CHARMM-style PDB file with segment names, atoms N, HN, CA, C and O in Angstrom:
ATOM      1  N   MET     1     -17.174 101.909 195.818  1.00  0.00      PROA
ATOM      2  CA  MET     1     -16.535 102.079 197.115  1.00  0.00      PROA
ATOM      3  C   MET     1     -17.469 101.546 198.207  1.00  0.00      PROA
ATOM      4  O   MET     1     -18.656 101.871 198.228  1.00  0.00      PROA
ATOM      5  N   THR     2     -16.931 100.738 199.098  1.00  0.00      PROA
ATOM      6  HN  THR     2     -15.967 100.474 199.081  1.00  0.00      PROA
ATOM      7  CA  THR     2     -17.751 100.166 200.160  1.00  0.00      PROA
ATOM      8  C   THR     2     -17.711 101.059 201.388  1.00  0.00      PROA
ATOM      9  O   THR     2     -16.711 101.724 201.659  1.00  0.00      PROA
ATOM     10  N   ALA     3     -18.801 101.063 202.115  1.00  0.00      PROA
ATOM     11  HN  ALA     3     -19.613 100.522 201.895  1.00  0.00      PROA
ATOM     12  CA  ALA     3     -18.876 101.841 203.357  1.00  0.00      PROA
ATOM     13  C   ALA     3     -17.979 101.190 204.400  1.00  0.00      PROA
ATOM     14  O   ALA     3     -17.761  99.979 204.376  1.00  0.00      PROA
ATOM     15  N   ARG     4     -17.463 102.003 205.317  1.00  0.00      PROA
ATOM     16  HN  ARG     4     -17.640 102.987 205.336  1.00  0.00      PROA
ATOM     17  CA  ARG     4     -16.563 101.487 206.334  1.00  0.00      PROA
ATOM     18  C   ARG     4     -17.040 101.917 207.720  1.00  0.00      PROA
ATOM     19  O   ARG     4     -17.442 103.060 207.935  1.00  0.00      PROA
ATOM     20  N   HSD     5     -16.982 100.972 208.645  1.00  0.00      PROA
ATOM     21  HN  HSD     5     -16.655 100.043 208.470  1.00  0.00      PROA
ATOM     22  CA  HSD     5     -17.262 101.274 210.047  1.00  0.00      PROA
ATOM     23  C   HSD     5     -15.990 101.868 210.644  1.00  0.00      PROA
ATOM     24  O   HSD     5     -14.884 101.468 210.282  1.00  0.00      PROA
ATOM     25  N   ARG     6     -16.146 102.811 211.547  1.00  0.00      PROA
ATOM     26  HN  ARG     6     -17.045 103.136 211.841  1.00  0.00      PROA
ATOM     27  CA  ARG     6     -14.986 103.322 212.296  1.00  0.00      PROA
ATOM     28  C   ARG     6     -14.849 102.475 213.554  1.00  0.00      PROA
ATOM     29  O   ARG     6     -15.744 102.451 214.398  1.00  0.00      PROA
ATOM     30  N   LEU     7     -13.722 101.784 213.673  1.00  0.00      PROA
ATOM     31  HN  LEU     7     -12.994 101.804 212.987  1.00  0.00      PROA
ATOM     32  CA  LEU     7     -13.533 100.862 214.785  1.00  0.00      PROA
ATOM     33  C   LEU     7     -12.263 101.170 215.558  1.00  0.00      PROA
ATOM     34  O   LEU     7     -11.260 101.609 214.995  1.00  0.00      PROA
ATOM     35  N   ASN     8     -12.330 100.927 216.864  1.00  0.00      PROA
ATOM     36  HN  ASN     8     -13.144 100.571 217.321  1.00  0.00      PROA
ATOM     37  CA  ASN     8     -11.140 100.929 217.705  1.00  0.00      PROA
ATOM     38  C   ASN     8     -10.835  99.457 217.966  1.00  0.00      PROA
ATOM     39  O   ASN     8     -11.582  98.800 218.691  1.00  0.00      PROA
ATOM     40  N   PRO     9      -9.752  98.920 217.391  1.00  0.00      PROA
ATOM     41  CA  PRO     9      -9.492  97.477 217.520  1.00  0.00      PROA
ATOM     42  C   PRO     9      -9.354  97.002 218.962  1.00  0.00      PROA
ATOM     43  O   PRO     9      -9.601  95.831 219.250  1.00  0.00      PROA
ATOM     44  N   ARG    10      -8.966  97.888 219.866  1.00  0.00      PROA
ATOM     45  HN  ARG    10      -8.765  98.840 219.632  1.00  0.00      PROA
ATOM     46  CA  ARG    10      -8.803  97.500 221.272  1.00  0.00      PROA
ATOM     47  C   ARG    10     -10.141  97.310 221.986  1.00  0.00      PROA
ATOM     48  O   ARG    10     -10.182  96.726 223.069  1.00  0.00      PROA
ATOM     49  N   LYS    11     -11.219  97.789 221.402  1.00  0.00      PROA
ATOM     50  HN  LYS    11     -11.186  98.264 220.523  1.00  0.00      PROA
ATOM     51  CA  LYS    11     -12.538  97.683 222.041  1.00  0.00      PROA
ATOM     52  C   LYS    11     -13.431  96.649 221.362  1.00  0.00      PROA
ATOM     53  O   LYS    11     -14.646  96.663 221.561  1.00  0.00      PROA
ATOM     54  N   LEU    12     -12.853  95.761 220.569  1.00  0.00      PROA
ATOM     55  HN  LEU    12     -11.866  95.750 220.408  1.00  0.00      PROA
ATOM     56  CA  LEU    12     -13.651  94.785 219.833  1.00  0.00      PROA
ATOM     57  C   LEU    12     -14.060  93.572 220.659  1.00  0.00      PROA
ATOM     58  O   LEU    12     -15.057  92.925 220.338  1.00  0.00      PROA
ATOM     59  N   LEU    13     -13.319  93.249 221.712  1.00  0.00      PROA
ATOM     60  HN  LEU    13     -12.509  93.774 221.973  1.00  0.00      PROA
ATOM     61  CA  LEU    13     -13.609  92.045 222.490  1.00  0.00      PROA
ATOM     62  C   LEU    13     -15.046  92.067 222.999  1.00  0.00      PROA
ATOM     63  O   LEU    13     -15.493  93.047 223.595  1.00  0.00      PROA
ATOM     64  N   LEU    14     -15.762  90.969 222.754  1.00  0.00      PROA
ATOM     65  HN  LEU    14     -15.399  90.173 222.270  1.00  0.00      PROA
ATOM     66  CA  LEU    14     -17.165  90.753 223.134  1.00  0.00      PROA
ATOM     67  C   LEU    14     -18.151  91.656 222.374  1.00  0.00      PROA
ATOM     68  O   LEU    14     -19.319  91.754 222.752  1.00  0.00      PROA
ATOM     69  N   SER    15     -17.682  92.312 221.307  1.00  0.00      PROA
ATOM     70  HN  SER    15     -16.734  92.233 220.999  1.00  0.00      PROA
ATOM     71  CA  SER    15     -18.618  93.094 220.493  1.00  0.00      PROA
ATOM     72  C   SER    15     -19.456  92.142 219.634  1.00  0.00      PROA
ATOM     73  O   SER    15     -19.044  91.018 219.350  1.00  0.00      PROA
ATOM     74  N   LYS    16     -20.632  92.611 219.229  1.00  0.00      PROA
ATOM     75  HN  LYS    16     -20.967  93.524 219.460  1.00  0.00      PROA
ATOM     76  CA  LYS    16     -21.597  91.784 218.498  1.00  0.00      PROA
ATOM     77  C   LYS    16     -21.652  92.234 217.041  1.00  0.00      PROA
ATOM     78  O   LYS    16     -21.608  93.426 216.736  1.00  0.00      PROA
ATOM     79  N   TRP    17     -21.751  91.236 216.139  1.00  0.00      PROA
ATOM     80  HN  TRP    17     -21.786  90.268 216.387  1.00  0.00      PROA
ATOM     81  CA  TRP    17     -21.757  91.496 214.704  1.00  0.00      PROA
ATOM     82  C   TRP    17     -22.796  90.633 214.005  1.00  0.00      PROA
ATOM     83  O   TRP    17     -23.093  89.521 214.445  1.00  0.00      PROA
ATOM     84  N   THR    18     -23.341  91.149 212.925  1.00  0.00      PROA
ATOM     85  HN  THR    18     -23.100  92.051 212.568  1.00  0.00      PROA
ATOM     86  CA  THR    18     -24.297  90.412 212.101  1.00  0.00      PROA
ATOM     87  C   THR    18     -23.703  90.261 210.709  1.00  0.00      PROA
ATOM     88  O   THR    18     -23.244  91.234 210.111  1.00  0.00      PROA
ATOM     89  N   ALA    19     -23.716  89.039 210.199  1.00  0.00      PROA
ATOM     90  HN  ALA    19     -24.089  88.249 210.684  1.00  0.00      PROA
ATOM     91  CA  ALA    19     -23.236  88.794 208.838  1.00  0.00      PROA
ATOM     92  C   ALA    19     -24.248  89.364 207.852  1.00  0.00      PROA
ATOM     93  O   ALA    19     -25.446  89.107 207.972  1.00  0.00      PROA
ATOM     94  N   ALA    20     -23.776  90.132 206.882  1.00  0.00      PROA
ATOM     95  HN  ALA    20     -22.803  90.340 206.784  1.00  0.00      PROA
ATOM     96  CA  ALA    20     -24.665  90.719 205.876  1.00  0.00      PROA
ATOM     97  C   ALA    20     -25.247  89.636 204.971  1.00  0.00      PROA
ATOM     98  O   ALA    20     -26.381  89.750 204.506  1.00  0.00      PROA
ATOM     99  N   GLN    21     -24.463  88.586 204.724  1.00  0.00      PROA
ATOM    100  HN  GLN    21     -23.541  88.494 205.102  1.00  0.00      PROA
ATOM    101  CA  GLN    21     -24.928  87.453 203.921  1.00  0.00      PROA
ATOM    102  C   GLN    21     -24.630  86.167 204.684  1.00  0.00      PROA
ATOM    103  O   GLN    21     -23.592  85.539 204.476  1.00  0.00      PROA
ATOM    104  N   PRO    22     -25.561  85.776 205.579  1.00  0.00      PROA
ATOM    105  CA  PRO    22     -25.316  84.598 206.433  1.00  0.00      PROA
ATOM    106  C   PRO    22     -25.133  83.311 205.638  1.00  0.00      PROA
ATOM    107  O   PRO    22     -25.771  83.103 204.606  1.00  0.00      PROA
ATOM    108  N   LEU    23     -24.247  82.452 206.139  1.00  0.00      PROA
ATOM    109  HN  LEU    23     -23.728  82.621 206.977  1.00  0.00      PROA
ATOM    110  CA  LEU    23     -24.036  81.123 205.573  1.00  0.00      PROA
ATOM    111  C   LEU    23     -24.372  80.093 206.647  1.00  0.00      PROA
ATOM    112  O   LEU    23     -24.050  80.284 207.820  1.00  0.00      PROA
ATOM    113  N   ASN    24     -25.018  79.006 206.245  1.00  0.00      PROA
ATOM    114  HN  ASN    24     -25.280  78.851 205.293  1.00  0.00      PROA
ATOM    115  CA  ASN    24     -25.370  77.916 207.180  1.00  0.00      PROA
ATOM    116  C   ASN    24     -26.127  78.422 208.408  1.00  0.00      PROA
ATOM    117  O   ASN    24     -25.898  77.950 209.521  1.00  0.00      PROA
ATOM    118  N   ARG    25     -27.021  79.376 208.200  1.00  0.00      PROA
ATOM    119  HN  ARG    25     -27.206  79.760 207.295  1.00  0.00      PROA
ATOM    120  CA  ARG    25     -27.845  79.957 209.263  1.00  0.00      PROA
ATOM    121  C   ARG    25     -27.026  80.671 210.340  1.00  0.00      PROA
ATOM    122  O   ARG    25     -27.562  81.016 211.393  1.00  0.00      PROA
ATOM    123  N   GLU    26     -25.721  80.896 210.084  1.00  0.00      PROA
ATOM    124  HN  GLU    26     -25.286  80.615 209.228  1.00  0.00      PROA
ATOM    125  CA  GLU    26     -24.877  81.621 211.018  1.00  0.00      PROA
ATOM    126  C   GLU    26     -24.974  83.110 210.683  1.00  0.00      PROA
ATOM    127  O   GLU    26     -24.349  83.593 209.739  1.00  0.00      PROA
ATOM    128  N   LYS    27     -25.756  83.809 211.465  1.00  0.00      PROA
ATOM    129  HN  LYS    27     -26.264  83.416 212.233  1.00  0.00      PROA
ATOM    130  CA  LYS    27     -26.013  85.228 211.210  1.00  0.00      PROA
ATOM    131  C   LYS    27     -25.369  86.109 212.272  1.00  0.00      PROA
ATOM    132  O   LYS    27     -24.766  87.131 211.946  1.00  0.00      PROA
ATOM    133  N   HSD    28     -25.491  85.724 213.533  1.00  0.00      PROA
ATOM    134  HN  HSD    28     -25.981  84.894 213.798  1.00  0.00      PROA
ATOM    135  CA  HSD    28     -25.001  86.535 214.647  1.00  0.00      PROA
ATOM    136  C   HSD    28     -23.672  85.992 215.174  1.00  0.00      PROA
ATOM    137  O   HSD    28     -23.497  84.786 215.347  1.00  0.00      PROA
ATOM    138  N   PHE    29     -22.747  86.915 215.421  1.00  0.00      PROA
ATOM    139  HN  PHE    29     -22.890  87.895 215.280  1.00  0.00      PROA
ATOM    140  CA  PHE    29     -21.400  86.557 215.866  1.00  0.00      PROA
ATOM    141  C   PHE    29     -20.978  87.435 217.032  1.00  0.00      PROA
ATOM    142  O   PHE    29     -21.437  88.567 217.187  1.00  0.00      PROA
ATOM    143  N   LEU    30     -20.090  86.879 217.847  1.00  0.00      PROA
ATOM    144  HN  LEU    30     -19.718  85.960 217.721  1.00  0.00      PROA
ATOM    145  CA  LEU    30     -19.520  87.583 218.987  1.00  0.00      PROA
ATOM    146  C   LEU    30     -18.004  87.517 218.847  1.00  0.00      PROA
ATOM    147  O   LEU    30     -17.462  86.459 218.527  1.00  0.00      PROA
ATOM    148  N   VAL    31     -17.313  88.630 219.080  1.00  0.00      PROA
ATOM    149  HN  VAL    31     -17.754  89.489 219.340  1.00  0.00      PROA
ATOM    150  CA  VAL    31     -15.849  88.612 219.063  1.00  0.00      PROA
ATOM    151  C   VAL    31     -15.400  87.955 220.367  1.00  0.00      PROA
ATOM    152  O   VAL    31     -15.513  88.544 221.442  1.00  0.00      PROA
ATOM    153  N   SER    32     -14.891  86.731 220.260  1.00  0.00      PROA
ATOM    154  HN  SER    32     -14.799  86.252 219.386  1.00  0.00      PROA
ATOM    155  CA  SER    32     -14.527  85.958 221.445  1.00  0.00      PROA
ATOM    156  C   SER    32     -13.066  86.133 221.842  1.00  0.00      PROA
ATOM    157  O   SER    32     -12.689  85.802 222.966  1.00  0.00      PROA
ATOM    158  N   ASP    33     -12.235  86.651 220.931  1.00  0.00      PROA
ATOM    159  HN  ASP    33     -12.541  86.921 220.018  1.00  0.00      PROA
ATOM    160  CA  ASP    33     -10.824  86.854 221.252  1.00  0.00      PROA
ATOM    161  C   ASP    33     -10.255  87.921 220.322  1.00  0.00      PROA
ATOM    162  O   ASP    33     -10.687  88.061 219.177  1.00  0.00      PROA
ATOM    163  N   VAL    34      -9.285  88.667 220.829  1.00  0.00      PROA
ATOM    164  HN  VAL    34      -8.935  88.553 221.758  1.00  0.00      PROA
ATOM    165  CA  VAL    34      -8.554  89.655 220.041  1.00  0.00      PROA
ATOM    166  C   VAL    34      -7.093  89.231 220.089  1.00  0.00      PROA
ATOM    167  O   VAL    34      -6.518  89.116 221.172  1.00  0.00      PROA
ATOM    168  N   LEU    35      -6.484  88.995 218.927  1.00  0.00      PROA
ATOM    169  HN  LEU    35      -6.951  89.088 218.048  1.00  0.00      PROA
ATOM    170  CA  LEU    35      -5.120  88.483 218.853  1.00  0.00      PROA
ATOM    171  C   LEU    35      -4.164  89.614 218.493  1.00  0.00      PROA
ATOM    172  O   LEU    35      -4.364  90.329 217.512  1.00  0.00      PROA
ATOM    173  N   CYS    36      -3.118  89.761 219.310  1.00  0.00      PROA
ATOM    174  HN  CYS    36      -2.955  89.180 220.108  1.00  0.00      PROA
ATOM    175  CA  CYS    36      -2.159  90.848 219.153  1.00  0.00      PROA
ATOM    176  C   CYS    36      -0.757  90.281 218.910  1.00  0.00      PROA
ATOM    177  O   CYS    36      -0.480  89.118 219.204  1.00  0.00      PROA
ATOM    178  N   ASP    37       0.127  91.139 218.361  1.00  0.00      PROA
ATOM    179  HN  ASP    37      -0.098  92.084 218.123  1.00  0.00      PROA
ATOM    180  CA  ASP    37       1.529  90.751 218.231  1.00  0.00      PROA
ATOM    181  C   ASP    37       2.261  91.072 219.536  1.00  0.00      PROA
ATOM    182  O   ASP    37       1.640  91.460 220.525  1.00  0.00      PROA
ATOM    183  N   GLU    38       3.595  90.906 219.529  1.00  0.00      PROA
ATOM    184  HN  GLU    38       4.100  90.591 218.726  1.00  0.00      PROA
ATOM    185  CA  GLU    38       4.387  91.102 220.746  1.00  0.00      PROA
ATOM    186  C   GLU    38       4.295  92.529 221.285  1.00  0.00      PROA
ATOM    187  O   GLU    38       4.418  92.749 222.490  1.00  0.00      PROA
ATOM    188  N   GLU    39       4.079  93.498 220.394  1.00  0.00      PROA
ATOM    189  HN  GLU    39       3.979  93.319 219.415  1.00  0.00      PROA
ATOM    190  CA  GLU    39       3.998  94.901 220.820  1.00  0.00      PROA
ATOM    191  C   GLU    39       2.597  95.314 221.243  1.00  0.00      PROA
ATOM    192  O   GLU    39       2.382  96.458 221.642  1.00  0.00      PROA
ATOM    193  N   GLY    40       1.647  94.399 221.160  1.00  0.00      PROA
ATOM    194  HN  GLY    40       1.822  93.470 220.836  1.00  0.00      PROA
ATOM    195  CA  GLY    40       0.282  94.715 221.549  1.00  0.00      PROA
ATOM    196  C   GLY    40      -0.577  95.282 220.435  1.00  0.00      PROA
ATOM    197  O   GLY    40      -1.685  95.761 220.680  1.00  0.00      PROA
ATOM    198  N   VAL    41      -0.063  95.230 219.193  1.00  0.00      PROA
ATOM    199  HN  VAL    41       0.837  94.841 218.994  1.00  0.00      PROA
ATOM    200  CA  VAL    41      -0.832  95.713 218.043  1.00  0.00      PROA
ATOM    201  C   VAL    41      -1.850  94.639 217.663  1.00  0.00      PROA
ATOM    202  O   VAL    41      -1.493  93.476 217.476  1.00  0.00      PROA
ATOM    203  N   VAL    42      -3.119  95.036 217.551  1.00  0.00      PROA
ATOM    204  HN  VAL    42      -3.408  95.981 217.704  1.00  0.00      PROA
ATOM    205  CA  VAL    42      -4.183  94.084 217.217  1.00  0.00      PROA
ATOM    206  C   VAL    42      -4.018  93.639 215.766  1.00  0.00      PROA
ATOM    207  O   VAL    42      -3.936  94.465 214.857  1.00  0.00      PROA
ATOM    208  N   LEU    43      -3.971  92.318 215.562  1.00  0.00      PROA
ATOM    209  HN  LEU    43      -4.037  91.647 216.301  1.00  0.00      PROA
ATOM    210  CA  LEU    43      -3.817  91.750 214.222  1.00  0.00      PROA
ATOM    211  C   LEU    43      -5.101  91.104 213.725  1.00  0.00      PROA
ATOM    212  O   LEU    43      -5.544  91.362 212.606  1.00  0.00      PROA
ATOM    213  N   GLU    44      -5.694  90.261 214.565  1.00  0.00      PROA
ATOM    214  HN  GLU    44      -5.334  90.052 215.474  1.00  0.00      PROA
ATOM    215  CA  GLU    44      -6.863  89.487 214.161  1.00  0.00      PROA
ATOM    216  C   GLU    44      -7.887  89.452 215.284  1.00  0.00      PROA
ATOM    217  O   GLU    44      -7.587  89.745 216.442  1.00  0.00      PROA
ATOM    218  N   VAL    45      -9.114  89.080 214.904  1.00  0.00      PROA
ATOM    219  HN  VAL    45      -9.358  88.841 213.964  1.00  0.00      PROA
ATOM    220  CA  VAL    45     -10.154  88.801 215.883  1.00  0.00      PROA
ATOM    221  C   VAL    45     -10.664  87.389 215.628  1.00  0.00      PROA
ATOM    222  O   VAL    45     -10.598  86.882 214.508  1.00  0.00      PROA
ATOM    223  N   GLU    46     -11.170  86.770 216.681  1.00  0.00      PROA
ATOM    224  HN  GLU    46     -11.224  87.182 217.590  1.00  0.00      PROA
ATOM    225  CA  GLU    46     -11.821  85.470 216.541  1.00  0.00      PROA
ATOM    226  C   GLU    46     -13.310  85.697 216.735  1.00  0.00      PROA
ATOM    227  O   GLU    46     -13.748  86.180 217.779  1.00  0.00      PROA
ATOM    228  N   LEU    47     -14.078  85.345 215.718  1.00  0.00      PROA
ATOM    229  HN  LEU    47     -13.723  84.953 214.870  1.00  0.00      PROA
ATOM    230  CA  LEU    47     -15.533  85.470 215.776  1.00  0.00      PROA
ATOM    231  C   LEU    47     -16.138  84.118 216.070  1.00  0.00      PROA
ATOM    232  O   LEU    47     -15.734  83.110 215.490  1.00  0.00      PROA
ATOM    233  N   GLN    48     -17.110  84.091 216.972  1.00  0.00      PROA
ATOM    234  HN  GLN    48     -17.439  84.910 217.443  1.00  0.00      PROA
ATOM    235  CA  GLN    48     -17.811  82.854 217.284  1.00  0.00      PROA
ATOM    236  C   GLN    48     -19.264  83.008 216.884  1.00  0.00      PROA
ATOM    237  O   GLN    48     -19.932  83.961 217.283  1.00  0.00      PROA
ATOM    238  N   ALA    49     -19.755  82.049 216.082  1.00  0.00      PROA
ATOM    239  HN  ALA    49     -19.212  81.274 215.757  1.00  0.00      PROA
ATOM    240  CA  ALA    49     -21.154  82.057 215.680  1.00  0.00      PROA
ATOM    241  C   ALA    49     -22.016  81.714 216.892  1.00  0.00      PROA
ATOM    242  O   ALA    49     -21.746  80.741 217.597  1.00  0.00      PROA
ATOM    243  N   VAL    50     -23.050  82.512 217.130  1.00  0.00      PROA
ATOM    244  HN  VAL    50     -23.270  83.302 216.557  1.00  0.00      PROA
ATOM    245  CA  VAL    50     -23.906  82.303 218.292  1.00  0.00      PROA
ATOM    246  C   VAL    50     -24.682  80.985 218.160  1.00  0.00      PROA
ATOM    247  O   VAL    50     -24.834  80.257 219.140  1.00  0.00      PROA
ATOM    248  N   LEU    51     -25.163  80.684 216.974  1.00  0.00      PROA
ATOM    249  HN  LEU    51     -25.039  81.276 216.177  1.00  0.00      PROA
ATOM    250  CA  LEU    51     -25.990  79.495 216.763  1.00  0.00      PROA
ATOM    251  C   LEU    51     -25.195  78.191 216.874  1.00  0.00      PROA
ATOM    252  O   LEU    51     -25.617  77.262 217.562  1.00  0.00      PROA
ATOM    253  N   THR    52     -24.047  78.122 216.198  1.00  0.00      PROA
ATOM    254  HN  THR    52     -23.704  78.877 215.639  1.00  0.00      PROA
ATOM    255  CA  THR    52     -23.309  76.855 216.108  1.00  0.00      PROA
ATOM    256  C   THR    52     -22.051  76.815 216.974  1.00  0.00      PROA
ATOM    257  O   THR    52     -21.461  75.749 217.150  1.00  0.00      PROA
ATOM    258  N   HSD    53     -21.631  77.959 217.517  1.00  0.00      PROA
ATOM    259  HN  HSD    53     -22.110  78.825 217.374  1.00  0.00      PROA
ATOM    260  CA  HSD    53     -20.405  78.085 218.310  1.00  0.00      PROA
ATOM    261  C   HSD    53     -19.141  77.846 217.493  1.00  0.00      PROA
ATOM    262  O   HSD    53     -18.062  77.677 218.063  1.00  0.00      PROA
ATOM    263  N   ARG    54     -19.258  77.829 216.156  1.00  0.00      PROA
ATOM    264  HN  ARG    54     -20.133  77.966 215.694  1.00  0.00      PROA
ATOM    265  CA  ARG    54     -18.089  77.690 215.293  1.00  0.00      PROA
ATOM    266  C   ARG    54     -17.269  78.976 215.371  1.00  0.00      PROA
ATOM    267  O   ARG    54     -17.822  80.076 215.383  1.00  0.00      PROA
ATOM    268  N   CYS    55     -15.948  78.825 215.422  1.00  0.00      PROA
ATOM    269  HN  CYS    55     -15.499  77.931 215.412  1.00  0.00      PROA
ATOM    270  CA  CYS    55     -15.067  79.997 215.499  1.00  0.00      PROA
ATOM    271  C   CYS    55     -14.315  80.182 214.191  1.00  0.00      PROA
ATOM    272  O   CYS    55     -13.989  79.218 213.497  1.00  0.00      PROA
ATOM    273  N   GLN    56     -14.049  81.433 213.874  1.00  0.00      PROA
ATOM    274  HN  GLN    56     -14.314  82.216 214.438  1.00  0.00      PROA
ATOM    275  CA  GLN    56     -13.230  81.750 212.712  1.00  0.00      PROA
ATOM    276  C   GLN    56     -12.387  82.970 213.048  1.00  0.00      PROA
ATOM    277  O   GLN    56     -12.817  83.865 213.775  1.00  0.00      PROA
ATOM    278  N   ARG    57     -11.172  82.983 212.499  1.00  0.00      PROA
ATOM    279  HN  ARG    57     -10.823  82.256 211.908  1.00  0.00      PROA
ATOM    280  CA  ARG    57     -10.272  84.124 212.700  1.00  0.00      PROA
ATOM    281  C   ARG    57     -10.210  84.928 211.418  1.00  0.00      PROA
ATOM    282  O   ARG    57     -10.223  84.376 210.318  1.00  0.00      PROA
ATOM    283  N   LEU    58     -10.143  86.245 211.579  1.00  0.00      PROA
ATOM    284  HN  LEU    58     -10.132  86.693 212.473  1.00  0.00      PROA
ATOM    285  CA  LEU    58      -9.986  87.114 210.426  1.00  0.00      PROA
ATOM    286  C   LEU    58      -9.321  88.401 210.852  1.00  0.00      PROA
ATOM    287  O   LEU    58      -9.360  88.764 212.028  1.00  0.00      PROA
ATOM    288  N   PRO    59      -8.703  89.104 209.897  1.00  0.00      PROA
ATOM    289  CA  PRO    59      -8.095  90.391 210.244  1.00  0.00      PROA
ATOM    290  C   PRO    59      -9.167  91.334 210.777  1.00  0.00      PROA
ATOM    291  O   PRO    59     -10.267  91.387 210.228  1.00  0.00      PROA
ATOM    292  N   TRP    60      -8.867  92.075 211.832  1.00  0.00      PROA
ATOM    293  HN  TRP    60      -7.973  92.032 212.279  1.00  0.00      PROA
ATOM    294  CA  TRP    60      -9.877  92.934 212.449  1.00  0.00      PROA
ATOM    295  C   TRP    60     -10.398  93.962 211.455  1.00  0.00      PROA
ATOM    296  O   TRP    60     -11.545  94.396 211.564  1.00  0.00      PROA
ATOM    297  N   GLN    61      -9.578  94.359 210.488  1.00  0.00      PROA
ATOM    298  HN  GLN    61      -8.647  94.006 210.398  1.00  0.00      PROA
ATOM    299  CA  GLN    61      -9.989  95.369 209.515  1.00  0.00      PROA
ATOM    300  C   GLN    61     -11.155  94.904 208.649  1.00  0.00      PROA
ATOM    301  O   GLN    61     -11.895  95.734 208.120  1.00  0.00      PROA
ATOM    302  N   SER    62     -11.332  93.587 208.496  1.00  0.00      PROA
ATOM    303  HN  SER    62     -10.731  92.914 208.925  1.00  0.00      PROA
ATOM    304  CA  SER    62     -12.436  93.089 207.662  1.00  0.00      PROA
ATOM    305  C   SER    62     -13.801  93.426 208.265  1.00  0.00      PROA
ATOM    306  O   SER    62     -14.799  93.456 207.546  1.00  0.00      PROA
ATOM    307  N   LEU    63     -13.858  93.681 209.576  1.00  0.00      PROA
ATOM    308  HN  LEU    63     -13.048  93.657 210.161  1.00  0.00      PROA
ATOM    309  CA  LEU    63     -15.122  94.087 210.197  1.00  0.00      PROA
ATOM    310  C   LEU    63     -15.535  95.490 209.763  1.00  0.00      PROA
ATOM    311  O   LEU    63     -16.683  95.886 209.965  1.00  0.00      PROA
ATOM    312  N   GLN    64     -14.624  96.234 209.177  1.00  0.00      PROA
ATOM    313  HN  GLN    64     -13.692  95.912 209.013  1.00  0.00      PROA
ATOM    314  CA  GLN    64     -14.932  97.583 208.712  1.00  0.00      PROA
ATOM    315  C   GLN    64     -15.734  97.572 207.413  1.00  0.00      PROA
ATOM    316  O   GLN    64     -16.270  98.606 207.014  1.00  0.00      PROA
ATOM    317  N   ASP    65     -15.823  96.427 206.750  1.00  0.00      PROA
ATOM    318  HN  ASP    65     -15.388  95.587 207.074  1.00  0.00      PROA
ATOM    319  CA  ASP    65     -16.542  96.333 205.480  1.00  0.00      PROA
ATOM    320  C   ASP    65     -18.039  96.174 205.748  1.00  0.00      PROA
ATOM    321  O   ASP    65     -18.495  95.099 206.137  1.00  0.00      PROA
ATOM    322  N   ALA    66     -18.791  97.242 205.540  1.00  0.00      PROA
ATOM    323  HN  ALA    66     -18.420  98.115 205.224  1.00  0.00      PROA
ATOM    324  CA  ALA    66     -20.231  97.232 205.815  1.00  0.00      PROA
ATOM    325  C   ALA    66     -21.002  96.338 204.842  1.00  0.00      PROA
ATOM    326  O   ALA    66     -22.158  96.005 205.101  1.00  0.00      PROA
ATOM    327  N   GLN    67     -20.385  95.949 203.734  1.00  0.00      PROA
ATOM    328  HN  GLN    67     -19.446  96.219 203.523  1.00  0.00      PROA
ATOM    329  CA  GLN    67     -21.031  95.019 202.797  1.00  0.00      PROA
ATOM    330  C   GLN    67     -21.043  93.597 203.371  1.00  0.00      PROA
ATOM    331  O   GLN    67     -21.874  92.777 202.981  1.00  0.00      PROA
ATOM    332  N   THR    68     -20.132  93.309 204.286  1.00  0.00      PROA
ATOM    333  HN  THR    68     -19.457  93.976 204.603  1.00  0.00      PROA
ATOM    334  CA  THR    68     -19.977  91.966 204.848  1.00  0.00      PROA
ATOM    335  C   THR    68     -20.490  91.880 206.277  1.00  0.00      PROA
ATOM    336  O   THR    68     -21.125  90.894 206.651  1.00  0.00      PROA
ATOM    337  N   TRP    69     -20.216  92.916 207.083  1.00  0.00      PROA
ATOM    338  HN  TRP    69     -19.701  93.717 206.778  1.00  0.00      PROA
ATOM    339  CA  TRP    69     -20.551  92.891 208.513  1.00  0.00      PROA
ATOM    340  C   TRP    69     -21.342  94.112 208.916  1.00  0.00      PROA
ATOM    341  O   TRP    69     -21.086  95.217 208.439  1.00  0.00      PROA
ATOM    342  N   LYS    70     -22.315  93.907 209.806  1.00  0.00      PROA
ATOM    343  HN  LYS    70     -22.523  93.009 210.193  1.00  0.00      PROA
ATOM    344  CA  LYS    70     -23.102  94.997 210.395  1.00  0.00      PROA
ATOM    345  C   LYS    70     -22.828  95.010 211.887  1.00  0.00      PROA
ATOM    346  O   LYS    70     -22.776  93.953 212.515  1.00  0.00      PROA
ATOM    347  N   MET    71     -22.651  96.190 212.461  1.00  0.00      PROA
ATOM    348  HN  MET    71     -22.693  97.048 211.950  1.00  0.00      PROA
ATOM    349  CA  MET    71     -22.436  96.308 213.907  1.00  0.00      PROA
ATOM    350  C   MET    71     -23.689  95.901 214.661  1.00  0.00      PROA
ATOM    351  O   MET    71     -24.803  96.234 214.259  1.00  0.00      PROA
ATOM    352  N   GLY    72     -23.499  95.182 215.752  1.00  0.00      PROA
ATOM    353  HN  GLY    72     -22.593  94.912 216.078  1.00  0.00      PROA
ATOM    354  CA  GLY    72     -24.635  94.760 216.582  1.00  0.00      PROA
ATOM    355  C   GLY    72     -25.360  93.569 215.983  1.00  0.00      PROA
ATOM    356  O   GLY    72     -25.015  93.091 214.902  1.00  0.00      PROA
ATOM    357  N   TRP    73     -26.368  93.097 216.698  1.00  0.00      PROA
ATOM    358  HN  TRP    73     -26.649  93.485 217.575  1.00  0.00      PROA
ATOM    359  CA  TRP    73     -27.193  91.979 216.203  1.00  0.00      PROA
ATOM    360  C   TRP    73     -28.452  92.567 215.600  1.00  0.00      PROA
ATOM    361  O   TRP    73     -29.217  93.250 216.281  1.00  0.00      PROA
ATOM    362  N   GLN    74     -28.664  92.302 214.327  1.00  0.00      PROA
ATOM    363  HN  GLN    74     -28.043  91.747 213.774  1.00  0.00      PROA
ATOM    364  CA  GLN    74     -29.808  92.862 213.612  1.00  0.00      PROA
ATOM    365  C   GLN    74     -30.656  91.773 213.012  1.00  0.00      PROA
ATOM    366  OT1 GLN    74     -31.666  92.060 212.370  1.00  0.00      PROA
TER     367      GLN     74
END
C-alpha cells in the first residue's frame, strides 16, 4: 500500500512538488494550471518543470502518491 497525501484540489494552483524519481534532471515542479469541468470539479493539473519549463498534464489524484511525488521542493 502506498502512502497518500491529503490534498484539496482547489488549493493546488502554484503549489510546489518534487519528483521522487526525477527524469532528465527534472526534479522540481510547480502546478501552473488546474483544469476543471463545466461544474467546476477539478480533473487535472498541469505541472511545469522548473529547470526545463516543460509542461505535463496529469490527474490531480496522482499527486497523492507519495512514491511518485513529494510535497514542496526537497
